C-alpha positions as CSV (number, residue, x, y, z in Angstrom):
1,M,16.7,-13.2,-11.4
2,K,15.0,-11.6,-8.5
3,L,11.9,-12.6,-6.2
4,L,10.0,-9.4,-3.9
5,L,8.1,-10.2,-1.5
6,D,5.7,-7.9,0.5
7,A,4.0,-9.4,3.4
8,G,0.7,-7.0,4.5
9,N,-1.7,-7.5,7.0
10,S,-3.6,-10.1,5.4
11,R,-2.0,-11.5,2.4
12,L,1.6,-11.8,1.1
13,K,1.9,-10.1,-2.5
14,W,4.9,-11.5,-4.7
15,G,6.6,-10.8,-8.0
16,V,9.4,-12.6,-9.9
17,H,11.3,-10.1,-12.2
18,D,14.2,-11.0,-14.5
19,G,16.2,-7.3,-14.9
20,Q,13.8,-6.8,-17.7
21,C,9.9,-7.3,-17.0
22,W,8.0,-9.1,-14.4
23,L,7.4,-12.8,-15.2
24,A,4.6,-13.7,-12.7
25,Q,2.9,-11.9,-9.8
26,G,0.8,-13.4,-7.0
27,A,-1.0,-13.0,-4.2
28,V,-1.9,-15.7,-0.9
29,D,-3.0,-15.6,2.2
30,H,-0.5,-16.0,5.2
31,A,-1.8,-19.5,5.4
32,D,-1.0,-20.7,2.0
33,I,2.9,-19.4,1.9
34,A,4.3,-22.4,2.2
35,S,2.4,-23.9,-1.1
36,L,4.5,-20.8,-2.8
37,T,7.7,-22.8,-2.5
38,A,6.8,-25.6,-5.5
39,Q,5.9,-22.6,-7.9
40,W,9.0,-20.2,-7.4
41,A,11.0,-23.5,-7.9
42,Q,10.3,-23.1,-11.7
43,W,12.4,-20.1,-11.7
44,P,16.7,-19.7,-11.1
45,L,16.3,-17.3,-8.6
46,T,19.0,-15.6,-7.3
47,S,18.0,-13.1,-4.8
48,V,15.1,-12.6,-2.6
49,H,14.0,-8.9,-1.5
50,A,11.3,-8.7,1.1
51,A,9.1,-6.2,3.4
52,S,6.7,-7.2,6.1
53,V,4.3,-5.4,8.3
54,A,2.7,-8.7,9.4
55,R,3.6,-10.8,12.6
56,P,6.8,-12.6,13.2
57,A,5.4,-16.0,12.3
58,V,4.9,-14.8,8.5
59,A,7.9,-14.0,8.2
60,E,9.2,-16.9,9.3
61,A,6.8,-18.9,6.7
62,M,8.8,-16.7,4.1
63,Q,12.1,-17.4,5.1
64,Q,11.3,-21.3,4.6
65,A,9.1,-21.0,1.7
66,A,12.1,-18.8,-0.3
67,P,15.0,-20.4,-2.4
68,C,17.6,-18.5,-0.7
69,P,17.7,-16.0,2.6
70,L,15.8,-12.8,2.2
71,Q,17.3,-9.4,2.6
72,W,14.9,-7.4,4.4
73,V,14.2,-4.1,3.2
74,R,13.1,-1.4,5.6
75,A,12.2,2.4,5.5
76,A,15.3,4.6,5.6
77,A,16.3,8.2,6.0
78,S,16.7,8.5,2.5
79,F,17.2,6.4,-0.8
80,A,18.3,8.2,-4.3
81,D,16.5,11.4,-4.6
82,V,13.7,10.9,-2.1
83,R,14.2,12.2,1.4
84,N,12.4,10.6,4.5
85,H,10.9,13.2,6.8
86,Y,9.4,10.7,9.4
87,R,10.8,11.3,13.1
88,N,12.0,7.9,13.1
89,P,12.4,5.8,9.9
90,A,12.8,2.9,12.0
91,E,9.5,2.6,13.5
92,Q,7.9,3.0,10.2
93,G,6.2,0.3,8.2
94,A,8.3,-0.5,5.1
95,D,5.5,-1.0,2.6
96,R,4.7,2.9,3.2
97,W,8.2,4.1,2.1
98,L,8.2,1.8,-0.3
99,A,5.1,2.8,-2.2
100,V,6.6,6.1,-2.3
101,L,9.7,5.1,-4.1
102,A,7.9,3.5,-6.8
103,A,5.5,6.9,-7.0
104,R,8.8,8.7,-7.4
105,Q,9.5,6.8,-10.4
106,L,6.2,7.1,-11.9
107,C,5.6,10.9,-10.9
108,T,8.3,13.8,-10.5
109,D,5.7,16.2,-9.6
110,D,3.8,16.3,-6.1
111,V,1.9,13.3,-5.7
112,V,-0.1,11.6,-2.8
113,V,0.1,7.8,-2.4
114,A,-2.7,6.1,-1.1
115,C,-2.3,2.2,-0.6
116,A,-5.8,0.9,0.3
117,G,-5.9,-2.5,2.0
118,T,-6.7,-3.5,5.6
119,A,-5.6,-0.4,6.8
120,L,-5.1,3.2,4.6
121,T,-2.4,4.7,4.6
122,V,-2.3,8.3,3.0
123,E,1.2,9.5,1.8
124,A,2.5,13.1,1.0
125,L,5.9,13.5,-1.4
126,S,7.2,16.8,-3.2
127,A,8.3,17.2,-6.6
128,E,11.6,18.2,-4.6
129,G,11.8,14.3,-3.5
130,D,11.0,15.2,0.0
131,Y,8.6,13.0,1.6
132,L,6.8,14.9,4.2
133,G,4.8,11.7,6.1
134,G,1.5,10.6,5.8
135,M,-1.8,9.2,7.9
136,I,-2.7,5.6,8.9
137,L,-6.2,5.0,9.1
138,P,-8.7,1.6,9.0
139,G,-9.3,0.3,5.9
140,Q,-13.2,-0.3,4.9
141,T,-13.2,-3.7,6.0
142,L,-11.9,-2.7,9.8
143,M,-14.5,0.4,10.1
144,L,-17.6,-1.7,9.2
145,R,-16.2,-4.4,11.9
146,S,-15.9,-1.7,14.2
147,L,-18.7,-0.5,13.9
148,A,-20.8,-4.1,14.1
149,Q,-19.1,-4.4,17.3
150,G,-18.8,-1.5,19.2
151,T,-22.8,-0.7,18.5
152,A,-26.1,-2.4,19.2
153,Q,-27.7,-2.1,15.5
154,L,-25.0,-1.6,12.9
155,D,-23.7,-5.3,12.6
156,R,-25.1,-5.7,9.0
157,S,-23.9,-5.8,5.5
158,A,-22.9,-2.5,4.1
159,G,-25.1,-1.3,1.2
160,K,-24.5,0.9,-1.9
161,V,-22.5,4.1,-2.1
162,Q,-25.3,7.3,-2.1
163,P,-25.1,11.0,-2.2
164,F,-28.2,11.0,0.1
165,P,-28.1,7.7,2.1
166,Q,-31.6,6.7,2.9
167,G,-30.9,3.7,4.7
168,T,-29.0,2.2,7.3
169,E,-27.3,-0.5,4.9
170,D,-26.4,2.4,2.3
171,A,-25.3,4.9,5.1
172,L,-22.7,2.5,6.3
173,A,-21.2,1.9,2.8
174,S,-21.1,5.6,1.9
175,G,-20.1,6.7,5.2
176,V,-16.7,4.5,5.3
177,L,-16.3,5.7,1.7
178,A,-16.5,9.0,2.2
179,A,-14.3,8.7,5.2
180,Q,-11.6,7.2,3.1
181,C,-11.7,9.6,0.2
182,G,-12.2,12.5,3.0
183,A,-8.7,11.4,4.2
184,I,-7.4,11.4,0.6
185,E,-8.8,14.6,-0.4
186,R,-7.4,16.3,3.0
187,M,-3.9,15.6,2.4
188,C,-4.0,16.6,-1.2
189,R,-5.4,20.3,0.0
190,Q,-2.6,20.1,2.8
191,L,0.2,19.2,0.5
192,A,-1.3,21.9,-2.2
193,A,-0.9,24.5,0.9
194,H,2.6,23.6,1.9
195,T,4.0,23.7,-1.5
196,G,2.1,26.2,-3.0
197,R,1.1,24.7,-6.2
198,V,-1.9,23.2,-7.5
199,L,-3.6,20.0,-6.2
200,P,-1.1,17.2,-6.6
201,S,-1.5,14.1,-8.6
202,V,-3.3,10.7,-6.4
203,L,-1.6,7.1,-6.7
204,L,-3.9,4.7,-5.4
205,T,-3.0,0.7,-5.3
206,G,-4.3,-2.0,-2.8
207,G,-7.4,-4.1,-3.1
208,E,-9.8,-1.1,-2.2
209,A,-8.6,1.3,-4.4
210,S,-10.9,1.0,-7.6
211,S,-13.8,1.6,-4.9
212,I,-12.1,4.5,-3.8
213,A,-10.7,6.0,-7.1
214,A,-14.8,5.8,-8.2
215,Q,-15.9,8.3,-5.7
216,L,-12.7,10.7,-5.4
217,A,-13.5,14.4,-6.1
218,G,-10.4,14.4,-8.7
219,P,-8.7,12.2,-11.0
220,A,-6.5,9.4,-9.5
221,R,-4.4,6.6,-11.2
222,I,-4.6,3.2,-10.1
223,V,-1.2,1.3,-9.7
224,D,-1.3,-2.8,-9.1
225,N,1.6,-3.7,-6.7
226,L,3.0,-0.3,-5.8
227,V,5.2,-1.7,-2.8
228,L,6.3,-4.5,-5.2
229,M,7.6,-2.0,-7.3
230,G,9.4,0.2,-4.6
231,L,11.1,-3.1,-3.5
232,L,12.5,-4.2,-7.1
233,R,13.8,-0.3,-7.3
234,V,15.5,-1.0,-3.9
235,A,16.7,-4.1,-5.4
236,C,18.1,-3.0,-8.5
237,E,19.6,0.5,-7.0
238,S,21.2,-0.4,-3.6
């Protein structure tokens, strides 16, 4: 029985898998990781596979809470039928690589993979299994925070997304979401131009996935915990 751990910038997401299905999944803030020890004790866990883009103290808290030593998963030059074209895989966040590996299981055509959390990452994966690279930009909360901190009059709550915002609050909400959607749509066009094929499918994951999906020009599929699915794939196929 496997425990899979994905430490993002704000939260730890976890799941327990028995080889056939997910028995449980959850998420906690970094400060609450220690509270998971008792919850995990109810399962006869035999291995723990983990990925992290958080600070070192979070990794230490994960190790202390886990029932056995962590097996850290990092980005690699290749895995199964996926080839990583990142110039230096060692510097790449493992979450981005794992999301791509999970996406490959779900979609064998060209696909753009977007993980919408504290940051938004947008990855391009071809039908041939070539992970071509991707983009990183601030998530919606970070964008709004930067406007609040860097300007004299924009420290206010965001309003509603509108096609033609006619108030500052709505302008903030609409601008931030347009930037997120624009990055994803641009990557779709770039991947289509690279392959010479139709626009790729879009997979979305993360806490802001639903708000982005509602505003994209084309269809998108929301998949919860895509990084955990990638971790599970590595744990089962390595």
